[in-house]
mmCIF file of the N, C-alpha and C atoms, coordinates in Angstrom:
data_MODEL
# 
_entry.id   MODEL 
# 
loop_
_atom_site.group_PDB 
_atom_site.id 
_atom_site.type_symbol 
_atom_site.label_atom_id 
_atom_site.label_alt_id 
_atom_site.label_comp_id 
_atom_site.label_asym_id 
_atom_site.label_entity_id 
_atom_site.label_seq_id 
_atom_site.pdbx_PDB_ins_code 
_atom_site.Cartn_x 
_atom_site.Cartn_y 
_atom_site.Cartn_z 
_atom_site.occupancy 
_atom_site.B_iso_or_equiv 
_atom_site.pdbx_formal_charge 
_atom_site.auth_seq_id 
_atom_site.auth_comp_id 
_atom_site.auth_asym_id 
_atom_site.auth_atom_id 
_atom_site.pdbx_PDB_model_num 
ATOM 1   N N  . UNK A 1 1  ? 0.855   -1.180 0.000  1.00 0.00 ? 1  UNK A N  1 
ATOM 2   C CA . UNK A 1 1  ? 0.000   0.000  0.000  1.00 0.00 ? 1  UNK A CA 1 
ATOM 3   C C  . UNK A 1 1  ? 0.897   1.238  0.000  1.00 0.00 ? 1  UNK A C  1 
ATOM 4   N N  . UNK A 1 2  ? 0.671   2.110  -0.952 1.00 0.00 ? 2  UNK A N  1 
ATOM 5   C CA . UNK A 1 2  ? 1.481   3.318  -1.002 1.00 0.00 ? 2  UNK A CA 1 
ATOM 6   C C  . UNK A 1 2  ? 0.999   4.340  0.034  1.00 0.00 ? 2  UNK A C  1 
ATOM 7   N N  . UNK A 1 3  ? 1.787   5.357  0.218  1.00 0.00 ? 3  UNK A N  1 
ATOM 8   C CA . UNK A 1 3  ? 1.533   6.351  1.277  1.00 0.00 ? 3  UNK A CA 1 
ATOM 9   C C  . UNK A 1 3  ? 0.224   7.091  1.046  1.00 0.00 ? 3  UNK A C  1 
ATOM 10  N N  . UNK A 1 4  ? -0.054  7.473  -0.187 1.00 0.00 ? 4  UNK A N  1 
ATOM 11  C CA . UNK A 1 4  ? -1.271  8.220  -0.478 1.00 0.00 ? 4  UNK A CA 1 
ATOM 12  C C  . UNK A 1 4  ? -2.516  7.415  -0.116 1.00 0.00 ? 4  UNK A C  1 
ATOM 13  N N  . UNK A 1 5  ? -2.553  6.166  -0.491 1.00 0.00 ? 5  UNK A N  1 
ATOM 14  C CA . UNK A 1 5  ? -3.715  5.324  -0.195 1.00 0.00 ? 5  UNK A CA 1 
ATOM 15  C C  . UNK A 1 5  ? -3.893  5.142  1.308  1.00 0.00 ? 5  UNK A C  1 
ATOM 16  N N  . UNK A 1 6  ? -2.782  4.969  2.013  1.00 0.00 ? 6  UNK A N  1 
ATOM 17  C CA . UNK A 1 6  ? -2.868  4.815  3.465  1.00 0.00 ? 6  UNK A CA 1 
ATOM 18  C C  . UNK A 1 6  ? -3.413  6.080  4.129  1.00 0.00 ? 6  UNK A C  1 
ATOM 19  N N  . UNK A 1 7  ? -2.872  7.228  3.745  1.00 0.00 ? 7  UNK A N  1 
ATOM 20  C CA . UNK A 1 7  ? -3.348  8.489  4.336  1.00 0.00 ? 7  UNK A CA 1 
ATOM 21  C C  . UNK A 1 7  ? -4.791  8.775  3.949  1.00 0.00 ? 7  UNK A C  1 
ATOM 22  N N  . UNK A 1 8  ? -5.179  8.423  2.745  1.00 0.00 ? 8  UNK A N  1 
ATOM 23  C CA . UNK A 1 8  ? -6.557  8.630  2.312  1.00 0.00 ? 8  UNK A CA 1 
ATOM 24  C C  . UNK A 1 8  ? -7.513  7.758  3.117  1.00 0.00 ? 8  UNK A C  1 
ATOM 25  N N  . UNK A 1 9  ? -7.137  6.515  3.339  1.00 0.00 ? 9  UNK A N  1 
ATOM 26  C CA . UNK A 1 9  ? -7.970  5.611  4.132  1.00 0.00 ? 9  UNK A CA 1 
ATOM 27  C C  . UNK A 1 9  ? -8.052  6.073  5.585  1.00 0.00 ? 9  UNK A C  1 
ATOM 28  N N  . UNK A 1 10 ? -6.932  6.554  6.114  1.00 0.00 ? 10 UNK A N  1 
ATOM 29  C CA . UNK A 1 10 ? -6.908  7.070  7.479  1.00 0.00 ? 10 UNK A CA 1 
ATOM 30  C C  . UNK A 1 10 ? -7.807  8.292  7.621  1.00 0.00 ? 10 UNK A C  1 
ATOM 31  N N  . UNK A 1 11 ? -7.723  9.193  6.666  1.00 0.00 ? 11 UNK A N  1 
ATOM 32  C CA . UNK A 1 11 ? -8.540  10.410 6.710  1.00 0.00 ? 11 UNK A CA 1 
ATOM 33  C C  . UNK A 1 11 ? -10.020 10.089 6.549  1.00 0.00 ? 11 UNK A C  1 
ATOM 34  N N  . UNK A 1 12 ? -10.338 9.105  5.735  1.00 0.00 ? 12 UNK A N  1 
ATOM 35  C CA . UNK A 1 12 ? -11.736 8.751  5.510  1.00 0.00 ? 12 UNK A CA 1 
ATOM 36  C C  . UNK A 1 12 ? -12.360 8.036  6.690  1.00 0.00 ? 12 UNK A C  1 
ATOM 37  N N  . UNK A 1 13 ? -11.564 7.483  7.574  1.00 0.00 ? 13 UNK A N  1 
ATOM 38  C CA . UNK A 1 13 ? -12.148 6.716  8.674  1.00 0.00 ? 13 UNK A CA 1 
ATOM 39  C C  . UNK A 1 13 ? -11.856 7.355  10.026 1.00 0.00 ? 13 UNK A C  1 
ATOM 40  N N  . UNK A 1 14 ? -10.633 7.242  10.505 1.00 0.00 ? 14 UNK A N  1 
ATOM 41  C CA . UNK A 1 14 ? -10.321 7.656  11.874 1.00 0.00 ? 14 UNK A CA 1 
ATOM 42  C C  . UNK A 1 14 ? -10.308 9.162  12.068 1.00 0.00 ? 14 UNK A C  1 
ATOM 43  N N  . UNK A 1 15 ? -9.770  9.893  11.131 1.00 0.00 ? 15 UNK A N  1 
ATOM 44  C CA . UNK A 1 15 ? -9.727  11.351 11.283 1.00 0.00 ? 15 UNK A CA 1 
ATOM 45  C C  . UNK A 1 15 ? -11.140 11.921 11.235 1.00 0.00 ? 15 UNK A C  1 
ATOM 46  N N  . UNK A 1 16 ? -11.981 11.373 10.376 1.00 0.00 ? 16 UNK A N  1 
ATOM 47  C CA . UNK A 1 16 ? -13.371 11.811 10.333 1.00 0.00 ? 16 UNK A CA 1 
ATOM 48  C C  . UNK A 1 16 ? -14.070 11.538 11.663 1.00 0.00 ? 16 UNK A C  1 
ATOM 49  N N  . UNK A 1 17 ? -13.819 10.399 12.244 1.00 0.00 ? 17 UNK A N  1 
ATOM 50  C CA . UNK A 1 17 ? -14.402 10.065 13.545 1.00 0.00 ? 17 UNK A CA 1 
ATOM 51  C C  . UNK A 1 17 ? -13.893 11.005 14.636 1.00 0.00 ? 17 UNK A C  1 
ATOM 52  N N  . UNK A 1 18 ? -12.599 11.269 14.653 1.00 0.00 ? 18 UNK A N  1 
ATOM 53  C CA . UNK A 1 18 ? -12.014 12.159 15.662 1.00 0.00 ? 18 UNK A CA 1 
ATOM 54  C C  . UNK A 1 18 ? -12.562 13.572 15.525 1.00 0.00 ? 18 UNK A C  1 
ATOM 55  N N  . UNK A 1 19 ? -12.639 14.088 14.308 1.00 0.00 ? 19 UNK A N  1 
ATOM 56  C CA . UNK A 1 19 ? -13.167 15.445 14.101 1.00 0.00 ? 19 UNK A CA 1 
ATOM 57  C C  . UNK A 1 19 ? -14.637 15.530 14.469 1.00 0.00 ? 19 UNK A C  1 
ATOM 58  N N  . UNK A 1 20 ? -15.401 14.488 14.204 1.00 0.00 ? 20 UNK A N  1 
ATOM 59  C CA . UNK A 1 20 ? -16.809 14.476 14.603 1.00 0.00 ? 20 UNK A CA 1 
ATOM 60  C C  . UNK A 1 20 ? -16.935 14.502 16.118 1.00 0.00 ? 20 UNK A C  1 
ATOM 61  N N  . UNK A 1 21 ? -16.109 13.736 16.814 1.00 0.00 ? 21 UNK A N  1 
ATOM 62  C CA . UNK A 1 21 ? -16.138 13.734 18.278 1.00 0.00 ? 21 UNK A CA 1 
ATOM 63  C C  . UNK A 1 21 ? -15.709 15.085 18.850 1.00 0.00 ? 21 UNK A C  1 
ATOM 64  N N  . UNK A 1 22 ? -14.716 15.717 18.250 1.00 0.00 ? 22 UNK A N  1 
ATOM 65  C CA . UNK A 1 22 ? -14.297 17.055 18.695 1.00 0.00 ? 22 UNK A CA 1 
ATOM 66  C C  . UNK A 1 22 ? -15.434 18.051 18.493 1.00 0.00 ? 22 UNK A C  1 
ATOM 67  N N  . UNK A 1 23 ? -16.092 18.002 17.352 1.00 0.00 ? 23 UNK A N  1 
ATOM 68  C CA . UNK A 1 23 ? -17.214 18.896 17.082 1.00 0.00 ? 23 UNK A CA 1 
ATOM 69  C C  . UNK A 1 23 ? -18.329 18.709 18.102 1.00 0.00 ? 23 UNK A C  1 
ATOM 70  N N  . UNK A 1 24 ? -18.694 17.466 18.374 1.00 0.00 ? 24 UNK A N  1 
ATOM 71  C CA . UNK A 1 24 ? -19.744 17.201 19.354 1.00 0.00 ? 24 UNK A CA 1 
ATOM 72  C C  . UNK A 1 24 ? -19.319 17.629 20.754 1.00 0.00 ? 24 UNK A C  1 
ATOM 73  N N  . UNK A 1 25 ? -18.042 17.466 21.090 1.00 0.00 ? 25 UNK A N  1 
ATOM 74  C CA . UNK A 1 25 ? -17.534 17.917 22.376 1.00 0.00 ? 25 UNK A CA 1 
ATOM 75  C C  . UNK A 1 25 ? -17.611 19.423 22.538 1.00 0.00 ? 25 UNK A C  1 
ATOM 76  N N  . UNK A 1 26 ? -17.280 20.162 21.485 1.00 0.00 ? 26 UNK A N  1 
ATOM 77  C CA . UNK A 1 26 ? -17.364 21.626 21.537 1.00 0.00 ? 26 UNK A CA 1 
ATOM 78  C C  . UNK A 1 26 ? -18.815 22.074 21.674 1.00 0.00 ? 26 UNK A C  1 
ATOM 79  N N  . UNK A 1 27 ? -19.715 21.434 20.956 1.00 0.00 ? 27 UNK A N  1 
ATOM 80  C CA . UNK A 1 27 ? -21.134 21.778 21.071 1.00 0.00 ? 27 UNK A CA 1 
ATOM 81  C C  . UNK A 1 27 ? -21.638 21.494 22.478 1.00 0.00 ? 27 UNK A C  1 
ATOM 82  N N  . UNK A 1 28 ? -21.285 20.341 23.029 1.00 0.00 ? 28 UNK A N  1 
ATOM 83  C CA . UNK A 1 28 ? -21.696 20.022 24.395 1.00 0.00 ? 28 UNK A CA 1 
ATOM 84  C C  . UNK A 1 28 ? -21.101 21.013 25.384 1.00 0.00 ? 28 UNK A C  1 
ATOM 85  N N  . UNK A 1 29 ? -19.835 21.398 25.196 1.00 0.00 ? 29 UNK A N  1 
ATOM 86  C CA . UNK A 1 29 ? -19.184 22.343 26.103 1.00 0.00 ? 29 UNK A CA 1 
ATOM 87  C C  . UNK A 1 29 ? -19.883 23.710 26.064 1.00 0.00 ? 29 UNK A C  1 
ATOM 88  N N  . UNK A 1 30 ? -20.297 24.140 24.898 1.00 0.00 ? 30 UNK A N  1 
ATOM 89  C CA . UNK A 1 30 ? -20.960 25.443 24.782 1.00 0.00 ? 30 UNK A CA 1 
ATOM 90  C C  . UNK A 1 30 ? -22.342 25.437 25.426 1.00 0.00 ? 30 UNK A C  1 
ATOM 91  N N  . UNK A 1 31 ? -23.040 24.317 25.343 1.00 0.00 ? 31 UNK A N  1 
ATOM 92  C CA . UNK A 1 31 ? -24.399 24.239 25.877 1.00 0.00 ? 31 UNK A CA 1 
ATOM 93  C C  . UNK A 1 31 ? -24.471 23.447 27.177 1.00 0.00 ? 31 UNK A C  1 
ATOM 94  N N  . UNK A 1 32 ? -23.342 23.301 27.865 1.00 0.00 ? 32 UNK A N  1 
ATOM 95  C CA . UNK A 1 32 ? -23.338 22.518 29.100 1.00 0.00 ? 32 UNK A CA 1 
ATOM 96  C C  . UNK A 1 32 ? -24.173 23.213 30.175 1.00 0.00 ? 32 UNK A C  1 
ATOM 97  N N  . UNK A 1 33 ? -24.727 22.439 31.089 1.00 0.00 ? 33 UNK A N  1 
ATOM 98  C CA . UNK A 1 33 ? -25.505 23.034 32.173 1.00 0.00 ? 33 UNK A CA 1 
ATOM 99  C C  . UNK A 1 33 ? -24.618 23.933 33.044 1.00 0.00 ? 33 UNK A C  1 
ATOM 100 N N  . UNK A 1 34 ? -25.133 25.079 33.401 1.00 0.00 ? 34 UNK A N  1 
ATOM 101 C CA . UNK A 1 34 ? -24.394 25.998 34.254 1.00 0.00 ? 34 UNK A CA 1 
ATOM 102 C C  . UNK A 1 34 ? -23.553 27.016 33.519 1.00 0.00 ? 34 UNK A C  1 
ATOM 103 N N  . UNK A 1 35 ? -23.512 26.967 32.188 1.00 0.00 ? 35 UNK A N  1 
ATOM 104 C CA . UNK A 1 35 ? -22.686 27.926 31.453 1.00 0.00 ? 35 UNK A CA 1 
ATOM 105 C C  . UNK A 1 35 ? -23.460 29.183 31.050 1.00 0.00 ? 35 UNK A C  1 
ATOM 106 N N  . UNK A 1 36 ? -24.742 29.222 31.330 1.00 0.00 ? 36 UNK A N  1 
ATOM 107 C CA . UNK A 1 36 ? -25.553 30.373 30.929 1.00 0.00 ? 36 UNK A CA 1 
ATOM 108 C C  . UNK A 1 36 ? -25.044 31.689 31.517 1.00 0.00 ? 36 UNK A C  1 
ATOM 109 N N  . UNK A 1 37 ? -24.677 31.757 32.812 1.00 0.00 ? 37 UNK A N  1 
ATOM 110 C CA . UNK A 1 37 ? -24.165 33.035 33.317 1.00 0.00 ? 37 UNK A CA 1 
ATOM 111 C C  . UNK A 1 37 ? -22.896 33.504 32.603 1.00 0.00 ? 37 UNK A C  1 
ATOM 112 N N  . UNK A 1 38 ? -22.024 32.585 32.222 1.00 0.00 ? 38 UNK A N  1 
ATOM 113 C CA . UNK A 1 38 ? -20.815 32.974 31.498 1.00 0.00 ? 38 UNK A CA 1 
ATOM 114 C C  . UNK A 1 38 ? -21.136 33.537 30.121 1.00 0.00 ? 38 UNK A C  1 
ATOM 115 N N  . UNK A 1 39 ? -22.081 32.903 29.425 1.00 0.00 ? 39 UNK A N  1 
ATOM 116 C CA . UNK A 1 39 ? -22.448 33.383 28.094 1.00 0.00 ? 39 UNK A CA 1 
ATOM 117 C C  . UNK A 1 39 ? -23.196 34.710 28.183 1.00 0.00 ? 39 UNK A C  1 
ATOM 118 N N  . UNK A 1 40 ? -24.034 34.880 29.194 1.00 0.00 ? 40 UNK A N  1 
ATOM 119 C CA . UNK A 1 40 ? -24.729 36.153 29.374 1.00 0.00 ? 40 UNK A CA 1 
ATOM 120 C C  . UNK A 1 40 ? -23.740 37.276 29.665 1.00 0.00 ? 40 UNK A C  1 
ATOM 121 N N  . UNK A 1 41 ? -22.726 36.994 30.472 1.00 0.00 ? 41 UNK A N  1 
ATOM 122 C CA . UNK A 1 41 ? -21.706 37.996 30.776 1.00 0.00 ? 41 UNK A CA 1 
ATOM 123 C C  . UNK A 1 41 ? -20.917 38.365 29.522 1.00 0.00 ? 41 UNK A C  1 
ATOM 124 N N  . UNK A 1 42 ? -20.544 37.373 28.727 1.00 0.00 ? 42 UNK A N  1 
ATOM 125 C CA . UNK A 1 42 ? -19.802 37.640 27.491 1.00 0.00 ? 42 UNK A CA 1 
ATOM 126 C C  . UNK A 1 42 ? -20.652 38.415 26.492 1.00 0.00 ? 42 UNK A C  1 
ATOM 127 N N  . UNK A 1 43 ? -21.954 38.154 26.463 1.00 0.00 ? 43 UNK A N  1 
ATOM 128 C CA . UNK A 1 43 ? -22.828 38.859 25.533 1.00 0.00 ? 43 UNK A CA 1 
ATOM 129 C C  . UNK A 1 43 ? -23.034 40.310 25.944 1.00 0.00 ? 43 UNK A C  1 
ATOM 130 N N  . UNK A 1 44 ? -22.859 40.621 27.229 1.00 0.00 ? 44 UNK A N  1 
ATOM 131 C CA . UNK A 1 44 ? -23.092 41.980 27.717 1.00 0.00 ? 44 UNK A CA 1 
ATOM 132 C C  . UNK A 1 44 ? -21.853 42.865 27.654 1.00 0.00 ? 44 UNK A C  1 
ATOM 133 N N  . UNK A 1 45 ? -20.716 42.346 27.231 1.00 0.00 ? 45 UNK A N  1 
ATOM 134 C CA . UNK A 1 45 ? -19.475 43.129 27.205 1.00 0.00 ? 45 UNK A CA 1 
ATOM 135 C C  . UNK A 1 45 ? -19.611 44.425 26.404 1.00 0.00 ? 45 UNK A C  1 
ATOM 136 N N  . UNK A 1 46 ? -20.198 44.452 25.211 1.00 0.00 ? 46 UNK A N  1 
ATOM 137 C CA . UNK A 1 46 ? -20.278 45.715 24.468 1.00 0.00 ? 46 UNK A CA 1 
ATOM 138 C C  . UNK A 1 46 ? -21.164 46.763 25.134 1.00 0.00 ? 46 UNK A C  1 
ATOM 139 N N  . UNK A 1 47 ? -22.028 46.357 26.043 1.00 0.00 ? 47 UNK A N  1 
ATOM 140 C CA . UNK A 1 47 ? -22.982 47.285 26.634 1.00 0.00 ? 47 UNK A CA 1 
ATOM 141 C C  . UNK A 1 47 ? -22.653 47.631 28.084 1.00 0.00 ? 47 UNK A C  1 
ATOM 142 N N  . UNK A 1 48 ? -21.490 47.278 28.584 1.00 0.00 ? 48 UNK A N  1 
ATOM 143 C CA . UNK A 1 48 ? -21.168 47.489 30.000 1.00 0.00 ? 48 UNK A CA 1 
ATOM 144 C C  . UNK A 1 48 ? -21.120 48.949 30.392 1.00 0.00 ? 48 UNK A C  1 
ATOM 145 N N  . UNK A 1 49 ? -20.670 49.827 29.513 1.00 0.00 ? 49 UNK A N  1 
ATOM 146 C CA . UNK A 1 49 ? -20.490 51.229 29.868 1.00 0.00 ? 49 UNK A CA 1 
ATOM 147 C C  . UNK A 1 49 ? -21.494 52.120 29.143 1.00 0.00 ? 49 UNK A C  1 
ATOM 148 N N  . UNK A 1 50 ? -22.691 51.619 28.890 1.00 0.00 ? 50 UNK A N  1 
ATOM 149 C CA . UNK A 1 50 ? -23.705 52.418 28.215 1.00 0.00 ? 50 UNK A CA 1 
ATOM 150 C C  . UNK A 1 50 ? -24.363 53.447 29.120 1.00 0.00 ? 50 UNK A C  1 
ATOM 151 N N  . UNK A 1 51 ? -24.156 53.362 30.431 1.00 0.00 ? 51 UNK A N  1 
ATOM 152 C CA . UNK A 1 51 ? -24.813 54.288 31.334 1.00 0.00 ? 51 UNK A CA 1 
ATOM 153 C C  . UNK A 1 51 ? -24.117 55.642 31.396 1.00 0.00 ? 51 UNK A C  1 
ATOM 154 N N  . UNK A 1 52 ? -22.945 55.784 30.807 1.00 0.00 ? 52 UNK A N  1 
ATOM 155 C CA . UNK A 1 52 ? -22.253 57.079 30.767 1.00 0.00 ? 52 UNK A CA 1 
ATOM 156 C C  . UNK A 1 52 ? -21.698 57.290 29.360 1.00 0.00 ? 52 UNK A C  1 
ATOM 157 N N  . UNK A 1 53 ? -21.552 58.535 28.949 1.00 0.00 ? 53 UNK A N  1 
ATOM 158 C CA . UNK A 1 53 ? -21.070 58.797 27.588 1.00 0.00 ? 53 UNK A CA 1 
ATOM 159 C C  . UNK A 1 53 ? -19.590 58.464 27.445 1.00 0.00 ? 53 UNK A C  1 
ATOM 160 N N  . UNK A 1 54 ? -19.191 58.298 26.224 1.00 0.00 ? 54 UNK A N  1 
ATOM 161 C CA . UNK A 1 54 ? -17.785 58.044 25.935 1.00 0.00 ? 54 UNK A CA 1 
ATOM 162 C C  . UNK A 1 54 ? -16.964 59.264 26.314 1.00 0.00 ? 54 UNK A C  1 
ATOM 163 N N  . UNK A 1 55 ? -15.718 59.081 26.741 1.00 0.00 ? 55 UNK A N  1 
ATOM 164 C CA . UNK A 1 55 ? -14.898 60.238 27.116 1.00 0.00 ? 55 UNK A CA 1 
ATOM 165 C C  . UNK A 1 55 ? -14.588 61.096 25.902 1.00 0.00 ? 55 UNK A C  1 
ATOM 166 N N  . UNK A 1 56 ? -14.667 62.381 26.086 1.00 0.00 ? 56 UNK A N  1 
ATOM 167 C CA . UNK A 1 56 ? -14.424 63.313 24.985 1.00 0.00 ? 56 UNK A CA 1 
ATOM 168 C C  . UNK A 1 56 ? -13.011 63.844 25.003 1.00 0.00 ? 56 UNK A C  1 
ATOM 169 N N  . UNK A 1 57 ? -12.725 64.730 24.123 1.00 0.00 ? 57 UNK A N  1 
ATOM 170 C CA . UNK A 1 57 ? -11.394 65.307 24.012 1.00 0.00 ? 57 UNK A CA 1 
ATOM 171 C C  . UNK A 1 57 ? -11.108 66.222 25.197 1.00 0.00 ? 57 UNK A C  1 
ATOM 172 N N  . UNK A 1 58 ? -11.978 67.136 25.503 1.00 0.00 ? 58 UNK A N  1 
ATOM 173 C CA . UNK A 1 58 ? -11.834 68.097 26.604 1.00 0.00 ? 58 UNK A CA 1 
ATOM 174 C C  . UNK A 1 58 ? -10.536 68.882 26.491 1.00 0.00 ? 58 UNK A C  1 
ATOM 175 N N  . UNK A 1 59 ? -10.081 69.122 25.272 1.00 0.00 ? 59 UNK A N  1 
ATOM 176 C CA . UNK A 1 59 ? -8.867  69.902 25.003 1.00 0.00 ? 59 UNK A CA 1 
ATOM 177 C C  . UNK A 1 59 ? -7.652  69.372 25.755 1.00 0.00 ? 59 UNK A C  1 
ATOM 178 N N  . UNK A 1 60 ? -7.481  68.077 25.803 1.00 0.00 ? 60 UNK A N  1 
ATOM 179 C CA . UNK A 1 60 ? -6.383  67.467 26.541 1.00 0.00 ? 60 UNK A CA 1 
ATOM 180 C C  . UNK A 1 60 ? -5.089  67.400 25.735 1.00 0.00 ? 60 UNK A C  1 
ATOM 181 N N  . UNK A 1 61 ? -5.163  67.557 24.433 1.00 0.00 ? 61 UNK A N  1 
ATOM 182 C CA . UNK A 1 61 ? -3.958  67.497 23.603 1.00 0.00 ? 61 UNK A CA 1 
ATOM 183 C C  . UNK A 1 61 ? -3.201  68.817 23.703 1.00 0.00 ? 61 UNK A C  1 
ATOM 184 N N  . UNK A 1 62 ? -1.873  68.783 23.601 1.00 0.00 ? 62 UNK A N  1 
ATOM 185 C CA . UNK A 1 62 ? -1.110  70.032 23.686 1.00 0.00 ? 62 UNK A CA 1 
ATOM 186 C C  . UNK A 1 62 ? -1.454  71.003 22.551 1.00 0.00 ? 62 UNK A C  1 
ATOM 187 N N  . UNK A 1 63 ? -1.722  70.508 21.365 1.00 0.00 ? 63 UNK A N  1 
ATOM 188 C CA . UNK A 1 63 ? -2.030  71.380 20.231 1.00 0.00 ? 63 UNK A CA 1 
ATOM 189 C C  . UNK A 1 63 ? -3.472  71.189 19.771 1.00 0.00 ? 63 UNK A C  1 
ATOM 190 N N  . UNK A 1 64 ? -4.376  71.023 20.727 1.00 0.00 ? 64 UNK A N  1 
ATOM 191 C CA . UNK A 1 64 ? -5.769  70.719 20.404 1.00 0.00 ? 64 UNK A CA 1 
ATOM 192 C C  . UNK A 1 64 ? -6.458  71.935 19.792 1.00 0.00 ? 64 UNK A C  1 
ATOM 193 N N  . UNK A 1 65 ? -7.164  71.715 18.675 1.00 0.00 ? 65 UNK A N  1 
ATOM 194 C CA . UNK A 1 65 ? -7.911  72.779 18.014 1.00 0.00 ? 65 UNK A CA 1 
ATOM 195 C C  . UNK A 1 65 ? -9.386  72.449 17.911 1.00 0.00 ? 65 UNK A C  1 
ATOM 196 N N  . UNK A 1 66 ? -9.826  71.446 18.642 1.00 0.00 ? 66 UNK A N  1 
ATOM 197 C CA . UNK A 1 66 ? -11.242 71.073 18.551 1.00 0.00 ? 66 UNK A CA 1 
ATOM 198 C C  . UNK A 1 66 ? -11.889 71.206 19.918 1.00 0.00 ? 66 UNK A C  1 
ATOM 199 N N  . UNK A 1 67 ? -13.177 71.360 19.926 1.00 0.00 ? 67 UNK A N  1 
ATOM 200 C CA . UNK A 1 67 ? -13.911 71.368 21.172 1.00 0.00 ? 67 UNK A CA 1 
ATOM 201 C C  . UNK A 1 67 ? -14.368 69.957 21.502 1.00 0.00 ? 67 UNK A C  1 
ATOM 202 N N  . UNK A 1 68 ? -14.706 69.730 22.744 1.00 0.00 ? 68 UNK A N  1 
ATOM 203 C CA . UNK A 1 68 ? -15.131 68.392 23.152 1.00 0.00 ? 68 UNK A CA 1 
ATOM 204 C C  . UNK A 1 68 ? -16.389 67.976 22.411 1.00 0.00 ? 68 UNK A C  1 
ATOM 205 N N  . UNK A 1 69 ? -17.296 68.906 22.173 1.00 0.00 ? 69 UNK A N  1 
ATOM 206 C CA . UNK A 1 69 ? -18.527 68.541 21.480 1.00 0.00 ? 69 UNK A CA 1 
ATOM 207 C C  . UNK A 1 69 ? -18.251 68.198 20.021 1.00 0.00 ? 69 UNK A C  1 
ATOM 208 N N  . UNK A 1 70 ? -17.285 68.869 19.388 1.00 0.00 ? 70 UNK A N  1 
ATOM 209 C CA . UNK A 1 70 ? -16.930 68.535 18.014 1.00 0.00 ? 70 UNK A CA 1 
ATOM 210 C C  . UNK A 1 70 ? -16.305 67.149 17.936 1.00 0.00 ? 70 UNK A C  1 
ATOM 211 N N  . UNK A 1 71 ? -15.509 66.805 18.941 1.00 0.00 ? 71 UNK A N  1 
ATOM 212 C CA . UNK A 1 71 ? -14.851 65.504 18.939 1.00 0.00 ? 71 UNK A CA 1 
ATOM 213 C C  . UNK A 1 71 ? -15.886 64.379 19.075 1.00 0.00 ? 71 UNK A C  1 
ATOM 214 N N  . UNK A 1 72 ? -16.876 64.580 19.929 1.00 0.00 ? 72 UNK A N  1 
ATOM 215 C CA . UNK A 1 72 ? -17.885 63.566 20.106 1.00 0.00 ? 72 UNK A CA 1 
ATOM 216 C C  . UNK A 1 72 ? -18.772 63.418 18.876 1.00 0.00 ? 72 UNK A C  1 
ATOM 217 N N  . UNK A 1 73 ? -18.898 64.490 18.090 1.00 0.00 ? 73 UNK A N  1 
ATOM 218 C CA . UNK A 1 73 ? -19.715 64.415 16.873 1.00 0.00 ? 73 UNK A CA 1 
ATOM 219 C C  . UNK A 1 73 ? -18.956 63.791 15.712 1.00 0.00 ? 73 UNK A C  1 
ATOM 220 N N  . UNK A 1 74 ? -17.655 63.568 15.870 1.00 0.00 ? 74 UNK A N  1 
ATOM 221 C CA . UNK A 1 74 ? -16.890 62.916 14.809 1.00 0.00 ? 74 UNK A CA 1 
ATOM 222 C C  . UNK A 1 74 ? -16.051 63.857 13.998 1.00 0.00 ? 74 UNK A C  1 
ATOM 223 N N  . UNK A 1 75 ? -15.772 65.062 14.491 1.00 0.00 ? 75 UNK A N  1 
ATOM 224 C CA . UNK A 1 75 ? -14.925 66.005 13.765 1.00 0.00 ? 75 UNK A CA 1 
ATOM 225 C C  . UNK A 1 75 ? -13.495 65.474 13.710 1.00 0.00 ? 75 UNK A C  1 
ATOM 226 N N  . UNK A 1 76 ? -12.765 65.921 12.720 1.00 0.00 ? 76 UNK A N  1 
ATOM 227 C CA . UNK A 1 76 ? -11.370 65.501 12.590 1.00 0.00 ? 76 UNK A CA 1 
ATOM 228 C C  . UNK A 1 76 ? -10.567 66.039 13.758 1.00 0.00 ? 76 UNK A C  1 
ATOM 229 N N  . UNK A 1 77 ? -9.849  65.175 14.436 1.00 0.00 ? 77 UNK A N  1 
ATOM 230 C CA . UNK A 1 77 ? -9.124  65.539 15.645 1.00 0.00 ? 77 UNK A CA 1 
ATOM 231 C C  . UNK A 1 77 ? -7.691  65.879 15.307 1.00 0.00 ? 77 UNK A C  1 
ATOM 232 N N  . UNK A 1 78 ? -7.254  67.071 15.684 1.00 0.00 ? 78 UNK A N  1 
ATOM 233 C CA . UNK A 1 78 ? -5.841  67.405 15.558 1.00 0.00 ? 78 UNK A CA 1 
ATOM 234 C C  . UNK A 1 78 ? -5.575  68.262 14.450 1.00 0.00 ? 78 UNK A C  1 
# 
C-alpha cells in the first residue's frame, strides 16, 4: 500500500471520527448546564459602559484645536 492510499484511508475513517467527536464535544461544552451566566456575561461586554457617555477630548492634547462637542460628533481631531 502506497503512502497516499494509506493516508486517504486514514482520513476517511479515523480522522473523520475524531473530528466528529471534537465537534460534538465543543457543542456540548458550549451548551453545558451551568454555562448560561458565562455566556450572558460575554454577551453583555459591548454594553457594559452604556450608562455614561464616551470620554471626549476636553482639550487634553497640547495642540488641540477642537472642542469636546466637536470631537464627540466625529470632527477631525488634531
